[in-house]
N, C-alpha and C positions, 0 to 999 in steps of 0.2 A: 829052381829057376823058373818057377810060375808066378812067381810074387811079382806085384804089380809097383812101380816105381814112377812118382810124378817127375815128368820131364818138361812140363809148359804150365806156367800158371796164368790165369786171363782175369781180368776186371769183370768182365761179363761174358756170358756163355756165347753168343754169337762171335766173338774175336776167335773161337777156336775153331770154329765150322770149318773154313778153308784148310787149316794145318791137320785135322783130323779124317777130313777127306782124303787128304794126301798120303796120311800113314795108311790108312786103311785100304789105298788103293795100291800100296805095296804089300799088302797082304799081313799089315801088322795091327793086330788086336789091341782096341783101345779102350779106356774107361775113363769116364768122369764124375769127378767129385764135386759136391756142393752145386750141382747145376739148379736144381730144382729150388734150393733155398735160397739163391740169386735171383733165380726168376720171380718167386714170390714176393722179395723186396731187395732190390738192388741194394739199398743200403747195409745190407748184411754182408756184401762181399768182403769188404775189410774186416769184418770180425771174424769171418772162417777161413780167411787167408787166400781169397780168390777162388775161381773156379777151376780145379786141378784137371790137368790132361794127363793119364797114366798109359803105360806100356808094360808089357810084361819084362821081366829082367832079360830073359833070354833073346829079347828083341830090341835090347838097348842099344847093341852095335849097330845095327841098321837104322834104328830112329836117329841117332846122332847125325847119322850121312843126311838123311832126310832134313833135318833141323835146319843143317850147316847149306845144304842145297836150296831150302825154301829161305835162307836168311835170316832165320830166327836165331843161330848163336853163331859165333866165329870158331874154325876149327881150332883155334887154340882154347877155346871155352869148354868143348865138348866133352873133355874126360873130368868125370865125377869121382874125385877121392874115394877110395875104398872105405873109408870111414863113413862119410855120409850116405853110402850106398846101404852099407849094412845097417846104418842108424834109422833110416829112410824104412826100410825093413822091417825091423823090429817096432818101431813105433807106427807104423799102420795098423798093427795089431793091436793097439790100444785104444779103446773106445774114446771117442771126444778128443782125445789129443791127437788123433790120426786126420783131423779135420782141418787143422792150422798147418800154417808153412814151417818148413822144416827148421828153421832157426828159431821159431817161436817155441816147436817141442822141445828144442834144446836147453832154451833157456827155463822154462816150465820144469823139465827133469831137474837141473842143476839148484832151482830154489828148493823144490821137495828134497833133494838130497842134502842140502843144508840144514833143513828144517830138522831130519831125522838125526842129523849129528848134532845139532845143537841141544836135543833132548838129555841124550847121556850126559854131554857136559853140564849143563845145566844142574842134572842130577848129582854129578860128582862136586860141584860148588856148593850144595848146600851144607849148612853147618850140621855136626855130628853130634849126637846126643850129648856126649861130653862137653861140646863147645857152649850149646845151647843151656847145660845145667850150670855151668861155670861161670858163662858171660852174661848171664841175665840174673835180677833179682827179682825174686817169686815171693808173691802174695800168697798167704795161705788161706783159702775161704774158709774150708771147713774138713772135717775129719770123719770119715765113719768107722766105727770101731766095733766089731761083732755086731754089726747091722743097726747100730745106733749113731747118729749124727753128734759130733760136738764141734762148738766154735772155740778154740782156743783162745786164751787171752794171756800176754805175757805179761808179768810186773814189771814197771818200769817205763812203760810209754804211755805219753800223755797228749801226743800230737796226733790228729785225725785229719782226714781231708783225701781227696781223690790224689794227692801226691804221695801220701803215706800209707804204710801198711800197718795194720793194727797186730799182725803176725805174720811171720815170714820165715822162710827156709834159705838156707845160705851154704851153697856148696864151695869149698876151697878147692883152690888146685894142690894143697898139699895134702887133700884125701881126708879133710876134717867136714863134718857139716854140724849145722845147727837148726834144732828145730824149735818151736814155741813151745810155751809151758803151759797148763791149766791154771789160771790164778795163781802162778809160781814163775819163778824164771826158768828160761829155756834148757834144752839139753844138748849136751855136745857128744859127739861121738866119731866114729870113721865111715866112709863110704867108699866103693869101688864099682865101676862096672864092668860087668863079666858078659859078654856076648850080648849087650843090650840089654842085660838085667841089673837093676840096683840092687845091692847088697848092703844094708846097714847094720853095724855091729857096734860092739864096746860105747855104748851109751852111757854116761852117767846118772842117767834117770829116766822114767817112763820106758823102759826097755821091753815091756809087755806090749806097748803100744807101738812102738817105732821101728825096733829090731824085726828083721826079716830080707826077704829078696823080692823084689817088688819088680812088676811088669812097668814099662814107661809108655805113656800115650802125651804125645805132644799134637796141637792142632793150633797152629798160628801162635796166638797168646795164653793159650790155656796149656796146662800140666796136669795129667791124673796118674799118681803109682798107685799099683794095687797090689798087696799081698794076700796070703791066706788071711788074715784077720782084719787087715786096716787098708782103706783108700784114702789118699790125701788129695784134695782138691785144690789148687792153686792158679793164679793169672800172673802172668807177667808184669811187673811194677815198672810204670816208665816215669816215675818220679824220682824219691829219693830214698836212701837206705839209711836208717838210723843205726848208729852204735849204742846197744843198751849195756848198761854196766850190770854184769854178772848173768848176760845172756849167754 
């Protein structure tokens, strides 16, 4: 019961002199917050929530009587709901926040709480690895196989430009995957995600290069697969996907 509670707020320090003297004459210990701040610059009063006169919680009942007799509150207005008393006590312990009026403290805490809740909601709304693989067209930039870089070239592609991929990987929802070739037609096989690891198997060609278990790194529009022998570097195609005969 030794916590201090704000019982009156004033725009300027001189406005509380009479009430403070009246309370102290009744043996009620008082504390004033933000007096020096407002004295330094009166324009700061609104920013800090005014000059606050506080008393100990144990003196709250007698303080209400003095306030009523002094004409600062009506008898029906002297009862402070228990929620606000506890909220005021709790927020008085928080630096910076305790300088604001109690209503503004509540607004700030509600905004913070909403932001905290919004983060996990936003995380849950992010697309899964499966959705990113199947919902996007991935242009293949280059492949690193056993430490050597290769740029694939699939037969049948004749169009070029920013809207087209010269080589691409296509992940289908039926579990099939198509890889580009190396001056040849592409390879077809099966793919599955298992604990965020990509497993590629049953390819009809280039098994030694593409088959295996890959880790997945997706960063914005960039995609990298890494297995024990092969790294596949891709970017998201914002243009068109070509249907290539024999691919």
